[in-house]
ZAFI-981701 format. One record per residue (C-alpha): residue in three letters; x, y, z. Coordinates in steps of 0.001 Angstrom, whole numbers, padded with zeros to 6 digits. Layout:
BEGIN
SITE residu      c1      c2      c3
SITE    ALA       X       Y       Z
...
***
This chain:
BEGIN
SITE residu      c1      c2      c3
SITE    UNK -045770 -016415  043876
SITE    UNK -047766 -016906  040713
SITE    UNK -051717 -017777  039946
SITE    UNK -052438 -021118  039156
SITE    UNK -055518 -022600  037894
SITE    UNK -057020 -025942  038682
SITE    UNK -060149 -027687  037353
SITE    UNK -062948 -029133  039712
SITE    UNK -065648 -030548  038152
SITE    UNK -067371 -028418  035630
SITE    UNK -065651 -025085  036999
SITE    UNK -061867 -023612  036890
SITE    UNK -060638 -022097  040257
SITE    UNK -057793 -019713  040883
SITE    UNK -055282 -020000  043382
SITE    UNK -052285 -017830  044684
SITE    UNK -049676 -020154  044754
SITE    UNK -045906 -019982  045889
SITE    UNK -042959 -022326  045041
SITE    UNK -041122 -023647  048586
SITE    UNK -038682 -026336  049418
SITE    UNK -039807 -029081  051788
SITE    UNK -037825 -032181  052745
SITE    UNK -035239 -031437  050006
SITE    UNK -037485 -031170  047344
SITE    UNK -039733 -028349  045657
SITE    UNK -043643 -028051  046294
SITE    UNK -046305 -025463  045384
SITE    UNK -047888 -024332  048398
SITE    UNK -051156 -022521  048328
SITE    UNK -051470 -019393  049903
SITE    UNK -055036 -018158  049281
SITE    UNK -057802 -019507  047455
SITE    UNK -058922 -016512  045032
SITE    UNK -062192 -018349  044091
SITE    UNK -064260 -019383  040633
SITE    UNK -062197 -018098  037879
SITE    UNK -065557 -016600  035842
SITE    UNK -066562 -015049  039122
SITE    UNK -062953 -013730  039671
SITE    UNK -062498 -012354  036117
SITE    UNK -065799 -010401  036583
SITE    UNK -064877 -008753  039585
SITE    UNK -061850 -006114  040625
SITE    UNK -060034 -008746  043050
SITE    UNK -056996 -009251  040498
SITE    UNK -056804 -005746  039508
SITE    UNK -056814 -004474  043074
SITE    UNK -054192 -007072  044090
SITE    UNK -051797 -006421  041182
SITE    UNK -052220 -002697  041805
SITE    UNK -051635 -003173  045610
SITE    UNK -048328 -005213  044884
SITE    UNK -047228 -002561  042145
SITE    UNK -047042 -000005  044713
SITE    UNK -043910 -001805  046351
SITE    UNK -042101 -002492  042642
SITE    UNK -040161  000412  041514
SITE    UNK -039866 -001418  037820
SITE    UNK -043790 -002138  037519
SITE    UNK -044698  001311  038787
SITE    UNK -042151  002909  035945
SITE    UNK -042863  000703  033551
SITE    UNK -046919  000650  033580
SITE    UNK -046755  004582  033813
SITE    UNK -044929  004738  030832
SITE    UNK -046942  002535  028833
SITE    UNK -050076  004210  029724
SITE    UNK -048496  007434  028140
SITE    UNK -048200  009127  031910
SITE    UNK -044292  009900  031596
SITE    UNK -042798  011943  028892
SITE    UNK -039696  010889  027004
SITE    UNK -036853  013090  028351
SITE    UNK -034663  011504  025551
SITE    UNK -034801  008756  023320
SITE    UNK -031415  006980  021782
SITE    UNK -031020  004157  019404
SITE    UNK -028676  001471  021061
SITE    UNK -029237 -001238  018429
SITE    UNK -026755 -000130  015853
SITE    UNK -023497 -000088  018277
SITE    UNK -024986 -003387  020347
SITE    UNK -024641 -005465  017164
SITE    UNK -021599 -003537  015029
SITE    UNK -019372 -002718  017980
SITE    UNK -019259 -006300  018722
SITE    UNK -018307 -007092  014916
SITE    UNK -015935 -004015  014686
SITE    UNK -013971 -005721  017345
SITE    UNK -013953 -009383  016337
SITE    UNK -012995 -008735  012720
SITE    UNK -010078 -006854  014123
SITE    UNK -011002 -003130  012814
SITE    UNK -010751 -001831  016215
SITE    UNK -007123 -003160  017272
SITE    UNK -005827 -002848  013916
SITE    UNK -006937  000888  013852
SITE    UNK -005635  001311  017300
SITE    UNK -002215  000061  016533
SITE    UNK -001879  002223  013027
SITE    UNK -002941  005299  015414
SITE    UNK -000591  004636  018096
SITE    UNK  002111  007038  016854
SITE    UNK -000387  009949  016042
SITE    UNK -001456  012338  018164
SITE    UNK -004835  013581  017499
SITE    UNK -006831  016246  019503
SITE    UNK -009589  013392  019312
SITE    UNK -010239  009857  019238
SITE    UNK -009653  009003  015088
SITE    UNK -010507  005106  016169
SITE    UNK -014040  006358  017074
SITE    UNK -014561  009062  014514
SITE    UNK -013749  006080  011859
SITE    UNK -016168  003800  013617
SITE    UNK -018990  006661  013492
SITE    UNK -018587  006874  009922
SITE    UNK -018553  003330  009276
SITE    UNK -021571  002897  011506
SITE    UNK -023641  005861  009584
SITE    UNK -022637  004313  006351
SITE    UNK -024679  001063  007381
SITE    UNK -027601  002176  009145
SITE    UNK -028651  005545  007100
SITE    UNK -026243  006069  004399
SITE    UNK -026096  009835  003320
SITE    UNK -023370  012459  003277
SITE    UNK -020541  012597  006033
SITE    UNK -022306  015635  007058
SITE    UNK -025413  014130  008023
SITE    UNK -023318  011726  010312
SITE    UNK -022414  014643  012722
SITE    UNK -026439  015272  013048
SITE    UNK -027232  011437  013197
SITE    UNK -025009  010497  016135
SITE    UNK -027052  012557  018184
SITE    UNK -029969  009953  018202
SITE    UNK -027482  006964  018445
SITE    UNK -025521  005942  021705
SITE    UNK -022080  005314  020429
SITE    UNK -019716  005009  023529
SITE    UNK -016640  007489  023005
SITE    UNK -018220  009417  020025
SITE    UNK -020459  011858  021936
SITE    UNK -017843  014872  021328
SITE    UNK -016987  014067  017840
SITE    UNK -017413  016604  015085
SITE    UNK -017569  016558  011279
SITE    UNK -014283  018229  011162
SITE    UNK -012979  015294  013044
SITE    UNK -014592  012623  010642
SITE    UNK -012721  014479  007737
SITE    UNK -009509  014458  009400
SITE    UNK -009811  010859  010288
SITE    UNK -010712  009809  006772
SITE    UNK -007589  011902  005360
SITE    UNK -005558  009875  007781
SITE    UNK -007184  006935  006529
SITE    UNK -006054  007732  002675
SITE    UNK -002598  009294  003260
SITE    UNK  000543  008034  001913
SITE    UNK  002892  006148  003865
SITE    UNK  006438  004646  003548
SITE    UNK  007266  001080  004872
SITE    UNK  010098  001322  007256
SITE    UNK  013565  000670  004899
SITE    UNK  011423 -000163  001971
SITE    UNK  011603  003348 -000048
SITE    UNK  007967  002476 -001411
SITE    UNK  005076  004717 -000959
SITE    UNK  001657  003117 -000527
SITE    UNK -001592  004370  001196
SITE    UNK -002454  003566  004841
SITE    UNK -005603  002057  004000
SITE    UNK -003359 -000780  002105
SITE    UNK -001656 -001396  005345
SITE    UNK -004963 -001701  007197
SITE    UNK -006363 -004024  004638
SITE    UNK -003337 -006313  005056
SITE    UNK -003505 -006382  008538
SITE    UNK -007213 -007518  008903
SITE    UNK -006737 -010111  006318
SITE    UNK -003900 -011481  008308
SITE    UNK -006305 -011165  011418
SITE    UNK -009120 -012861  009853
SITE    UNK -006596 -015537  008065
SITE    UNK -006291 -017235  011484
SITE    UNK -010254 -018033  011120
SITE    UNK -010828 -018465  007425
SITE    UNK -007437 -020043  006270
SITE    UNK -005471 -019318  002643
SITE    UNK -006967 -017344  000066
SITE    UNK -008047 -019829 -002691
SITE    UNK -010037 -017949 -005127
SITE    UNK -010380 -013984 -005720
SITE    UNK -013311 -012577 -007489
SITE    UNK -012255 -009235 -008870
SITE    UNK -014453 -006430 -010493
SITE    UNK -014310 -002997 -011100
SITE    UNK -016725  000149 -011264
SITE    UNK -016866  003985 -010959
SITE    UNK -017898  006536 -008477
SITE    UNK -018516  010047 -009502
SITE    UNK -017404  013262 -007939
SITE    UNK -019655  016422 -006963
SITE    UNK -017160  019230 -007704
SITE    UNK -013606  019106 -008747
SITE    UNK -012849  015446 -007721
SITE    UNK -009245  014399 -006305
SITE    UNK -005714  015887 -007222
SITE    UNK -004877  012886 -009368
SITE    UNK -007705  010638 -008686
SITE    UNK -010405  012585 -010121
SITE    UNK -010704  012146 -014012
SITE    UNK -013062  011718 -016648
SITE    UNK -013723  008522 -018323
SITE    UNK -016163  005817 -019068
SITE    UNK -018891  006331 -016342
SITE    UNK -020945  003284 -015519
SITE    UNK -023158  005755 -013428
SITE    UNK -024039  007613 -016783
SITE    UNK -022223  011036 -015606
SITE    UNK -019709  011163 -018258
SITE    UNK -019585  014935 -017488
SITE    UNK -018157  014651 -013937
SITE    UNK -014711  013457 -012492
SITE    UNK -014717  010261 -011289
SITE    UNK -012702  007427 -009798
SITE    UNK -012295  003741 -010566
SITE    UNK -012952  001480 -007690
SITE    UNK -011786 -002200 -007670
SITE    UNK -012828 -004813 -005084
SITE    UNK -011595 -008449 -004488
SITE    UNK -013780 -010912 -002425
SITE    UNK -012759 -014534 -001253
SITE    UNK -014598 -017663 -002283
SITE    UNK -017033 -016574  000908
SITE    UNK -017746 -013217 -000548
SITE    UNK -015784 -011563  002161
SITE    UNK -014117 -008517  000963
SITE    UNK -010299 -008639  000730
SITE    UNK -008919 -005424 -000527
SITE    UNK -010114 -002509 -002401
SITE    UNK -008307 -000490 -005182
SITE    UNK -008451  002970 -006311
SITE    UNK -007585  004149 -010038
SITE    UNK -008034  007592 -011682
SITE    UNK -011310  007734 -013515
SITE    UNK -009676  007584 -016792
SITE    UNK -008196  004014 -016028
SITE    UNK -009199  001479 -018650
SITE    UNK -010398 -002042 -017036
SITE    UNK -008098 -003962 -018979
SITE    UNK -004975 -002650 -017055
SITE    UNK -006134 -003199 -013829
SITE    UNK -006154 -007103 -013176
SITE    UNK -002125 -007320 -013175
SITE    UNK -001533 -004745 -010377
SITE    UNK -004332 -006550 -008452
SITE    UNK -002593 -009906 -008685
SITE    UNK  000757 -008709 -007942
SITE    UNK -000412 -006897 -004964
SITE    UNK -002215 -010025 -003764
SITE    UNK  000968 -012117 -004031
SITE    UNK  003403 -009470 -002964
SITE    UNK  001808 -007662 -000041
SITE    UNK -000871 -010251  001129
SITE    UNK  001691 -013262  000783
SITE    UNK -000873 -015096 -001134
SITE    UNK  001064 -017851 -002619
SITE    UNK -001464 -019533 -005318
SITE    UNK -005203 -018094 -005911
SITE    UNK -007259 -018388 -008747
SITE    UNK -008283 -015171 -010293
SITE    UNK -011724 -014593 -011282
SITE    UNK -012545 -011782 -013340
SITE    UNK -015422 -010443 -015855
SITE    UNK -015009 -009737 -019640
SITE    UNK -013848 -006297 -019094
SITE    UNK -010255 -007174 -017786
SITE    UNK -009372 -009674 -020444
SITE    UNK -006586 -008733 -023040
SITE    UNK -003837 -010913 -024742
SITE    UNK -001358 -008953 -022745
SITE    UNK -002806 -009930 -019541
SITE    UNK -003340 -013453 -020285
SITE    UNK  000037 -013776 -021277
SITE    UNK  001326 -012320 -018205
SITE    UNK -000967 -014422 -016041
SITE    UNK  000260 -017582 -017777
SITE    UNK  004013 -016388 -017607
SITE    UNK  003676 -016032 -013842
SITE    UNK  001746 -019419 -013454
SITE    UNK -001182 -017820 -012100
SITE    UNK -004441 -019510 -012401
SITE    UNK -007733 -017611 -014004
SITE    UNK -010957 -017832 -015020
SITE    UNK -012232 -014877 -017517
SITE    UNK -015129 -013876 -019233
SITE    UNK -014585 -013453 -022823
SITE    UNK -016233 -010644 -025080
SITE    UNK -018215 -013185 -026991
SITE    UNK -018776 -010436 -030107
SITE    UNK -015795 -008718 -030429
SITE    UNK -013400 -011857 -029971
SITE    UNK -012704 -012924 -033656
SITE    UNK -011503 -016837 -032224
SITE    UNK -014867 -017030 -030349
SITE    UNK -016964 -015461 -032625
SITE    UNK -015510 -017832 -035844
SITE    UNK -014925 -020894 -034015
SITE    UNK -016074 -021457 -030447
SITE    UNK -019527 -020673 -031281
SITE    UNK -019319 -022767 -034372
SITE    UNK -018330 -025646 -032289
SITE    UNK -020987 -028495 -032534
SITE    UNK -019847 -030750 -029794
SITE    UNK -022327 -032089 -027179
SITE    UNK -023381 -029658 -024595
SITE    UNK -023584 -031018 -020936
SITE    UNK -026665 -029852 -019076
SITE    UNK -026391 -027977 -015517
SITE    UNK -029242 -027031 -013307
SITE    UNK -028212 -024717 -010646
SITE    UNK -030725 -024363 -007581
SITE    UNK -031054 -020536 -006482
SITE    UNK -033612 -018856 -004229
SITE    UNK -036491 -018330 -006922
SITE    UNK -036581 -021345 -009050
SITE    UNK -033557 -022882 -010825
SITE    UNK -030786 -021739 -013628
SITE    UNK -030527 -024077 -016608
SITE    UNK -027461 -024058 -018412
SITE    UNK -025968 -026228 -021205
SITE    UNK -022030 -026081 -021323
SITE    UNK -019465 -027175 -023710
SITE    UNK -015539 -027457 -023023
SITE    UNK -013830 -026150 -026187
SITE    UNK -010146 -026264 -026906
SITE    UNK -008601 -023975 -029740
SITE    UNK -004822 -023671 -030441
SITE    UNK -004085 -024552 -026888
SITE    UNK -006501 -021990 -025383
SITE    UNK -009319 -023637 -023226
SITE    UNK -012759 -022095 -023529
SITE    UNK -016048 -022751 -021911
SITE    UNK -019156 -022141 -023822
SITE    UNK -022313 -021446 -021833
SITE    UNK -025873 -020911 -022756
SITE    UNK -028404 -020020 -019900
SITE    UNK -031926 -020620 -021279
SITE    UNK -033873 -017922 -019202
SITE    UNK -031537 -015266 -020639
SITE    UNK -031778 -016913 -024198
SITE    UNK -035695 -016237 -024309
SITE    UNK -035259 -012659 -022697
SITE    UNK -033082 -011882 -025400
SITE    UNK -035277 -013193 -028178
SITE    UNK -038235 -011048 -026560
SITE    UNK -035774 -008015 -026359
SITE    UNK -034745 -007951 -029842
SITE    UNK -038169 -008740 -031210
SITE    UNK -039782 -005769 -029288
SITE    UNK -036658 -003733 -030738
SITE    UNK -037045 -004806 -034152
SITE    UNK -041111 -004286 -033895
SITE    UNK -040178 -000539 -032888
SITE    UNK -037481 -000413 -035532
SITE    UNK -040076 -001066 -037960
SITE    UNK -042509  001485 -036831
SITE    UNK -039623  004146 -036839
SITE    UNK -038424  003519 -040042
SITE    UNK -042070  004139 -041621
SITE    UNK -041581  007300 -040589
SITE    UNK -038288  008272 -041837
SITE    UNK -035368  006993 -040228
SITE    UNK -031985  008896 -040566
SITE    UNK -032361  009656 -037009
SITE    UNK -031903  006042 -035800
SITE    UNK -028377  005870 -036915
SITE    UNK -027392  007487 -033562
SITE    UNK -029153  004630 -031664
SITE    UNK -026529  001598 -031146
SITE    UNK -029745 -000873 -030371
SITE    UNK -031133  000162 -033687
SITE    UNK -028367  000711 -035762
SITE    UNK -026771 -002956 -035543
SITE    UNK -029909 -004080 -037388
SITE    UNK -029634 -001896 -040344
SITE    UNK -028556 -001871 -043742
SITE    UNK -025564  000158 -044917
SITE    UNK -027777  002612 -047214
SITE    UNK -027584  002573 -050830
SITE    UNK -030080  004943 -051156
SITE    UNK -031431  007737 -048777
SITE    UNK -033576  005246 -047116
SITE    UNK -032459  002711 -044542
SITE    UNK -033832 -000771 -044045
SITE    UNK -033769 -003791 -041570
SITE    UNK -030704 -006349 -042557
SITE    UNK -032226 -009888 -042144
SITE    UNK -028976 -011184 -042027
SITE    UNK -027768 -009020 -039059
SITE    UNK -030867 -010073 -037236
SITE    UNK -029910 -013636 -038009
SITE    UNK -026376 -013296 -036680
SITE    UNK -027530 -011761 -033458
SITE    UNK -029876 -014913 -032547
SITE    UNK -026418 -016819 -032066
SITE    UNK -025527 -014638 -028901
SITE    UNK -029063 -015226 -027137
SITE    UNK -028175 -016216 -023496
SITE    UNK -024328 -017021 -024709
SITE    UNK -021726 -016108 -022377
SITE    UNK -017825 -017931 -023026
SITE    UNK -015060 -018497 -020242
SITE    UNK -011504 -018784 -020952
SITE    UNK -009324 -020658 -018267
SITE    UNK -005965 -022210 -017840
SITE    UNK -007174 -024519 -015073
SITE    UNK -007858 -028264 -014931
SITE    UNK -011163 -028087 -013309
SITE    UNK -014154 -029613 -014962
SITE    UNK -016076 -027373 -017175
SITE    UNK -018885 -027392 -014426
SITE    UNK -016828 -026468 -011635
SITE    UNK -015373 -023606 -013792
SITE    UNK -018696 -022012 -014628
SITE    UNK -019908 -022491 -010677
SITE    UNK -016602 -020434 -009916
SITE    UNK -016996 -017885 -012175
SITE    UNK -021063 -017369 -011382
SITE    UNK -020026 -016592 -007827
SITE    UNK -018302 -013370 -009221
SITE    UNK -022062 -012113 -009118
SITE    UNK -021097 -011496 -005284
SITE    UNK -018958 -008894 -006496
SITE    UNK -021683 -007342 -008186
SITE    UNK -023673 -007402 -005147
SITE    UNK -021026 -005812 -003107
SITE    UNK -020715 -002935 -005475
SITE    UNK -024393 -002483 -005262
SITE    UNK -024385 -002443 -001386
SITE    UNK -021145  000181 -001536
SITE    UNK -022763  002531 -003639
SITE    UNK -026716  002546 -003114
SITE    UNK -027167  001360  000337
SITE    UNK -023971  002677  001835
SITE    UNK -023781  005425 -000191
SITE    UNK -020436  005949 -000965
SITE    UNK -021393  008570 -003612
SITE    UNK -021708  011139 -004648
SITE    UNK -018056  012108 -003314
SITE    UNK -017523  015626 -002430
SITE    UNK -014065  015439 -001111
SITE    UNK -011070  017104 -003080
SITE    UNK -007814  015435 -002005
SITE    UNK -006397  011996 -003204
SITE    UNK -006319  011070  000777
SITE    UNK -009771  012056  001809
SITE    UNK -011344  010280 -001178
SITE    UNK -009236  007305 -000327
SITE    UNK -010502  007424  003566
SITE    UNK -014093  008369  002394
SITE    UNK -014333  005333  000050
SITE    UNK -012544  002877  002589
SITE    UNK -014959  003556  005280
SITE    UNK -017359  002094  003189
SITE    UNK -015034 -001065  002678
SITE    UNK -014939 -001353  006284
SITE    UNK -018719 -001250  006376
SITE    UNK -018627 -003920  003542
SITE    UNK -016840 -005901  005840
SITE    UNK -018995 -005775  008922
SITE    UNK -022055 -006205  006672
SITE    UNK -020548 -009397  005408
SITE    UNK -019492 -010744  008767
SITE    UNK -023156 -010422  010085
SITE    UNK -025107 -011947  007224
SITE    UNK -022402 -015016  007374
SITE    UNK -023050 -015320  011012
SITE    UNK -027048 -015320  010560
SITE    UNK -027056 -017672  007701
SITE    UNK -024829 -020193  009849
SITE    UNK -027864 -020553  012150
SITE    UNK -030536 -020528  009592
SITE    UNK -030476 -020113  005887
SITE    UNK -033579 -017909  005869
SITE    UNK -032541 -014351  006935
SITE    UNK -034370 -011200  006967
SITE    UNK -033993 -008780  004305
SITE    UNK -031190 -006081  005193
SITE    UNK -033325 -003088  005376
SITE    UNK -035608 -004550  007684
SITE    UNK -032424 -005811  010183
SITE    UNK -031342 -001992  009590
SITE    UNK -034693 -000926  010605
SITE    UNK -035072 -003151  013525
SITE    UNK -031615 -002097  014774
SITE    UNK -032798  001635  014596
SITE    UNK -035827  000842  016440
SITE    UNK -034091 -000710  019586
SITE    UNK -033872  002035  021994
SITE    UNK -033524  003317  025629
SITE    UNK -035734  006142  026656
SITE    UNK -034971  008359  029733
SITE    UNK -037979  009057  031942
SITE    UNK -038272  010704  035455
SITE    UNK -040816  009890  038064
SITE    UNK -040861  011184  041580
SITE    UNK -037827  013059  041100
SITE    UNK -035853  009890  039987
SITE    UNK -034667  008884  036729
SITE    UNK -034313  005698  034641
SITE    UNK -033664  004295  031395
SITE    UNK -036063  001877  029849
SITE    UNK -035189 -000405  026984
SITE    UNK -037507 -000781  023913
SITE    UNK -039135 -004175  023074
SITE    UNK -037116 -005788  020456
SITE    UNK -038457 -006587  017222
SITE    UNK -038304 -009911  015446
SITE    UNK -035138 -009888  013930
SITE    UNK -033294 -008881  017001
SITE    UNK -033411 -012252  018769
SITE    UNK -031551 -014239  016164
SITE    UNK -028898 -011504  015652
SITE    UNK -028290 -011553  019479
SITE    UNK -028399 -015485  018961
SITE    UNK -025784 -015198  016151
SITE    UNK -023317 -012803  017948
SITE    UNK -023727 -014092  021265
SITE    UNK -025041 -010715  022790
SITE    UNK -027304 -010056  025506
SITE    UNK -029646 -007241  025416
SITE    UNK -029367 -004603  028390
SITE    UNK -032345 -004948  031186
SITE    UNK -035604 -003443  030360
SITE    UNK -035154 -000750  033364
SITE    UNK -031867  000754  034566
SITE    UNK -031814  003259  037555
SITE    UNK -029748  006330  036665
SITE    UNK -027812  008288  039374
SITE    UNK -029520  011314  040645
SITE    UNK -028811  014760  038897
SITE    UNK -026429  016811  041141
SITE    UNK -027927  020116  041561
SITE    UNK -025682  023009  041628
SITE    UNK -025774  025935  044009
SITE    UNK -026847  029123  041969
SITE    UNK -024173  031694  041824
SITE    UNK -024637  035365  041662
***
C-alpha cells in the first residue's frame, strides 16, 4: 500500500491505495480517501496512521527508535573493509595461494587469517603491526577474532622464511614462491607480461635491523645513521605489482637490475619482456649483459655524468618532434629527438614545463648565492646546490662562474633514454613515462601503507613484514582498476578508505530482543559494490536471544 496524490481542479487530494490483480492485469485500488493534501498535512492524520502501523513492524520500530536516539549502541563494528577486500583477497588468488602454502604447516592458529588481518590493517589505517591487534576489535573480520600480535609476528616470519624447492637444492624465500603462484593465477586473466617496470627505494629500521638485510647505505629517506634495506618492485604495463625484491641496505642500484631480469625469466617463465628502469640502474656492464641475453630495455641515462650524452647527444642539432601528452591536469609538452651514436640509440627529450621550473629554480638559487657571497662565502662550499656555480678561488674570495651557469642551462627540462628497441621514439617515451606508476606504488607502500619504520630484527620477519605491504598493493591496484573500468573518474583513495571504515553494523536491544543495524552507506560505497558485484547486508538483522546460564554457587 502507498499514498497517492491526485489533482482535482485547484486542489490536490491524498488517497490510500493498494496494488491488486484483476482479470490478469495489475490495477490500483483506492482503500480510503484521506482528504485535501493541505488539510491532511496540517493535521495529525498521517502521523497517527504511520505510528499505528509501526506498532506492528519490528523493523520500523527499531529503526525509528534508534534514529531518535532512544536505543544505546551496545557494540559498533566496521564491516566495509572486509566486505570489499575479502572479495579481492579471494579473486586475486591470495586466499587460495596462502592456504596451499600453509597446507603442510601445523600452526596453533589460522595463519592465513593473521596475514589477511595484517594486510587489511595496512590498507585501512597503516600504523604499526602492534596497533593492528587493537584495531581488529573494532572491525568485523571473520576468523580473526581470537588472533593476537604474537600470531601476526609468527605469520610474518613464516612468510619470509627460506625454503628449498624439492630436488632443486636452491634456497629462496617463501615470498618468492607466493609471488610466482599469484602471477600464474592472474596470468590466466591478464595474459603474458610484455613490459616490466622496475625501480628501487630504501626502507629504514628502528633498532638493529635484519641479520644480513639491515645495513647502512645511501638512504632515500635521509636517515643515513640507521640500518636500512633496499626494496625493488616490478609492475606490469597496467601498473599491477608482479614481484618484490629485497637486498641489504648497502646494495648499489646498478647491481640490482640483472638479478631481477634473471628471476623474471627463470622463475616466472617470461620469455620476452621489455625492461624499463630509471637512470640509477644503468651501467656499461648491465647494458652489455642485457644485450648479450637479447633482452629489450628502455633505461634512463645520467645526462650530466655520461660523457657520450654530455658531449654528443646534447649537441645534436636534429629536428625535434613535438609531443603533447594529455593528463588529469592540463597537458605535458615534450620535444623529442632520436639520436644514434656509435650504434647506441638515445632518445633526447625536453619537457617545456620542467625547463621553466628549472630556470626559475636556478634564478632563485643564483640570487640567494649572490647575497650569501656578499656576507663572505667560505661556508657555501659545503652546499652542493651552490658549489656547482662557484669558481675555484685564486684568492680567498669565491665568485659565481658565468660559464658554469650557462652550462647548467643546457640541462633544463632534459631527460635522456637509451634503448635497443625498434619502437618509434614517441612509443619509447610513452612507455618510459609509465615508470612513474612504480614511484606512485612506492609512495603508497611507504606513506599510505606505512611499511616504515620497521622494528623487526630477523631477515625472515622483515621480508614477511614488507611482503604484507606488497599484498596490500596488489589489492589496492585491483580495486582501483575495477573502479576505473566502470568510470574513469574515481574518488580519492583516502575517501574510499574513510567510507569503507564508516560502513558499520550497530548492535542494539529493545524489549529484550537484540538486532544488528547497518549504517547508511556513503557516496563511494555504491560504485564500489557495483564494480565488485557486492550486495550490502540488510538494514536490520535479528540476533538470536542471549542464553542465560543459571548462576552457580
